[in-house]
N, C-alpha and C positions, 0 to 999 in steps of 0.2 A: 353804724352797722358791726356789730364784734363777732356775731355766728357767723360760720361759714354758709357760701350761696350751697343751695339743696336743687339741681339741677330737676326739670320732669322727669328724664329719663337720663341714664348714664350706663352704656357698654363699655367694658374691658374685655381686652386682651392680652394672652401672655404667650409665656414661649414653647406652649403646645400650639398658636394657633399658628405661631410665625413658623415653626419646624415645618408646619402641612401645609402652607402656600407655598415651600420652595421645594414639596414636593415633582408637583409636576413642572417644574422649570428646571429640577434633573434631571427626569424623564423625558424632558426634552418635546409636549404633547400638552397644547391649552386644550385645542376644540376638545368637545365634548366626547370622556373617553371612559379611563381605567376608575378614575376618583367619582366621574357621574356615575358607573356603573354601580359602584361599592355604596355610595350614598341612596340609589334609591332600594341597594338592599335592605341597610338600614332601615329606612322609613318604612316601609314595607313589614320588617320584624318589628318595630317600635308599634306599627298599628294596628296588624294582625292581615294587612290588606292582600289581597291575590297580585295586586299590581300595584308597579307607584311611578309616576314617571317627573322624573325634573324638569325644571324650564326654567325660563331665565327674568323672572320674577311673578306676583300675585296676578297681578292684571292679563299676564297674558295664558295663568292656569285658568283664569276664569271666563278668557278668550276662546281658550282651546275647549272647554269646556261646552261652551254653548254654540259654538261651531262642530263639537262633537253629535251634538245632539239636534242640530241640523235647523237648529232658530233662523227664522228669515223674516220678510217682509208678512204682515196679516198674522202674523202669532202674539199673542199678547205674554206677555212672561208677570209674574207677583213678586214681588220685591222689600222688603221694608225702605221706610221711610231712613231709618236710622240708625245707619253705615256710612263707609268711604263712598263715596259716587261711581269708583270701578266695579262696583257689584251690580249698579244697572249699566253702567257705559259698555259693559262687556257686551249682553245682549243685545242693546239698542245701536251697537255698533252696526249690528247686521241688519238691523233693519226692523228690531220686533220693537213693540210697543209697551211701555213697562208701565204697571199698576202697580203704583206705592200705596205701600200701606202703615197700618199704624204700628206701635208695642203694647207689649202688656199694661204696661202701666208702670208704678214707684217699684213697686220688686221685682221688676225681672222686664228690662231695656229690650230683651230679642223680640222677635215679630210675635203678633197676636193671630194663635191661629186661628180664631174667631174671624177677625179680619183677612185672611188669607179666603175662606169660605167663601167672605163677601163678595171679595174681587172677582172671583172666578166665572168663568164667560166660558161659553162654547168655542173662543180661539186663545183659550188660556195653552198654552204648549208648556213650560215649565214653575218651577218656584224656586226662586232663590231663597235661602234662609241666612243668615248669619247668627254664629256665634258670638253675642256681642258681651266683651271683655272676657272670651274665654267660657261663659257658662254657656250649658246647653240650652238651645230650644227645646220648645217641647214637640222631640220630634216623634212620640208613640203620636198624641193629638192629630200633627202633621202629616204625617203618613196614613193616619186615618182618613182624610180626606183627599190626597193626593191618587193612595195608590188603585182605589172602585175605578176613578176615572184615568187613568193612566197615565197619568203627570209624573214625568220627572221630575225628582226636587236635587237642584245643585246647594250643595253646604259648603259656603262659605267661611272657611274655618282660620282664617287671616290670625284671627287674635288668640286660635285656640290648639295649641301646638304643647302635648298631644292630649287633651281633655278625652277624657271617657264617660260614657252618660250608658245607662242601662249595660251594661253588662260589655257595651264596643267603644271601640274608638270614634269620637266625630267624625264625618267623612268617609263612613260607610253606611252612614241608614239612607241614607239617600242615593240619587245612582250614583254621583259624582264629589268629590272631596274637594276643594281647594283652599293652598295650603302659601302662608307668604314668607318671606326672609328677610322681610326691608329692615332696615339700620334700628328702629324702634321692637322689633320683634324680639320674644323670646328665645328664641336662636335664631342668630341673623350671620348672613354673608354679605353682605349691603344690597344687594338684589338678588334675589330668588326667589324658586316658587317649585311648586309640586302639587301632583296631584294622585289622591290614590281613589282604586275602585276597584268589586270583585268580579266586574261585566269584561269577559275577555277581548270584545269583537270592539267595546267602547276604549278600551285602553290602549288596541290595535290601532283604533283610530287615532288615538290622541295621542303616539308616537310617530305617526307620520305626518298627523299634522305640524307637529313640533319642527319638525325640520324638512320643507318643501314639500310635503306629501310623498318623499321617495321612502322607497322599500327596505332600500339598505343604508345603516348609518356610514357617517365616515370612517369610524375606526376599523370597520370591516374590512373597506377598501383598503386602507392602509395596511391593516394583516394579514392582507390576501386571501381573505376569506370571502371575498366575490369582490370582480370584477366590471359589475357593472349594476343599474337600479330598473326600478320602474318610478314613476311619478303617479299614484294612483289618486292622490288629490291635489287641487290648489292651495297649497298649506305656506306655511312662515316660516320665519328663522326663530323662533322659541328656543334655540339653545340655551342650557347655563355650561359657561366653561369649568374647567378644570377646575384654577386657583379654587375659583367660590363656592365647588363643592370640597373638595379638600377645607377649606374652611369653617365648613356649614356641618361635615361630619365629627370637628374637632366640638363645635361647639351642642350640638346633640349630643355627645358623650356627658357633657356637663349638665344639660338641660334635666336629667332627673335632681340633683340635686338642689338645681335653684328654682325650678317650682316649690319644693318644698319649704323654701327661703318664701316666695313667694305666698303659699298660703298661708304663713305665718303672719306676715307683715296685714294681710288681708284682715285676718281677725285683729289685728293689735287696733288697725284704722276702726272695725267694725265696734271695737270693744269702746276707742273714745269718742264715738260718735252714739253710741248706746244713750238714747234718754236723752238727743240733744233738738237743735232747731237743724241740724245735716241729716238726712237721710242717705243711707249708704240702701244703696239695691244690691240684688242678690244673696243676702243671707238670712233670709226664712225657706221655710218649705223645701223641697227638692232638689235647692240650689246646697241648701245648708248642709242638707243630706250628704250628698257626693262630692261636696267642696277638696274632700280629699285623694280626690281623682281629677278635681276639677285644675287647667294650666291658666291660671288668671293672668294676666294679660295687662286692664290700666285699672287702676280706681276711680271709676266715675260715684260722683258726690253730686244729689242733687241738696242746694239751697232752698231755702224756706223760701217760697212764692212772693214773689214782687223786693225779691234782691236787687242791687244794683250789682250783676257781675262784674262788668269790666271796672268799675272801682274794688270791688272785692280781688280780683286781681291783679289789680294796681296795690295795693297794697300789699300784699301777697309779695310782688315783686321787691318793692321796697323793703321786705323785712328777709331779701335773700333768697322766697322761695317760688319756684318755676311753677307755674300751671298750663292750663290748656283747655280745650272743650272739643268733644266726640259726640258728635259731629253738628253742626251744622246742618239740618234735615234737610235734604236730597230736592223735599217738592218746594224749597225757597229757592232754588237755585234756577237762573233766567233759563238755562235749558230745559229746565224740569217744570214749569211752571202752571204747565198744560195741563199734568197730572193730577187737578182736582184737590191738588193743595190746601184748600180751604174746608174737604172733609177730614181733615188728618190736625185736629184739632187740640188733640190729647198727648198726639207727641210733642206737638207743636209747644205746649207748653212742657211738658218735659224736658225738653228741650234746652228752653230759655233759662231754665233753673239748674242745666248741669254745668259741671266743674270736676275736670278729673286732675287729680292730684299724684306728685310724684311719687313713683311706682316701680322699681328695680330692686333684684336681689342684694347691692350692696348698700340698699339703702338701712341705715342704722336702729332702731328701737325707738333711742331719740328722735332721733331725723322726725320720725312717724307722731311723736310725742310733741315734737316742737311743730309742724305740719296744722297737726288738729288743732294744739291751742291754739297758734297766730289765727288760724282760720273762725273759729268760735268767738274768739276775741274781737273779732274784724265785726263779725255779725251782731255781735251785740254794741257792738259801737253802733251800727247803723239803724238800729231800734232806736 
């Protein structure tokens, strides 16, 4: 192999990040404090949200959203089957029943509003939507279903930092938005998450649940602003520490430029696959119109029906190109097979064809051309 290896994703850090993570060390305070407060302010400013709550990771954000909405046994929650399992695990861990539903189709891998409406029952207490690959769900259609019924919408924005849709940041179209800053996300601190909302009472509940249900944070007690506290909920320790908050603040400063590059890369992949046997979702209609406000996260491609995906991935690996799959559908997992997986044939068929290709800001145009060329050559050889 003469060409260099192209990894699936590549997170790089520089002097700014190194300086940032030493600030809490120099201050001598590592628990949730000034860096977290500044991070929440910056998330509010970037999204336009009235409230932001930083937490330990994206799963903690989903769990807190489910807790704050009081989901539990006897409740049903509608959720896409094409997502990372945390989207469903969070409400299910509270005893809720998960109703898994289909994606729209080849052009749109997000949850299908018609499938949501078909899954709603008198027991439905929440709808989880996932803005897949950073592209917005059809929030207007979903809210037209949810609002008349009084059903809150939880937006899983793990892929969508900070996509705007219909003039507003994703995460503010429903009751609450949940973000992840995991290692492969567009902005990362290794493990981290956040929630945004415009609902004051919901935000207060999220803040208390984040830290054992206490009414006063540790920083207030350390600073002498209060000497005691009450516990008003049986909460958790989902706090994010100062070091990760400082790192993430630096990542968010660089995010706008990195999102511009991600959009350029998406367009180059789209051009490379136009008119070929590889289908690239999200290239048409409203997604194309909103691309300049989309925080594209991953590059999901659809192979021709009947392709041998494992063999394709093996051949790509031999050529020095790493690939992945997003995602095995939740209804195929042992823990969720009782949720009517046989009824989700549309998404099952899509998932069998999905292949995620290398996608990160430091990927060069030549790298994109090489990845696309290798993939098309491999598929031609299979036929």
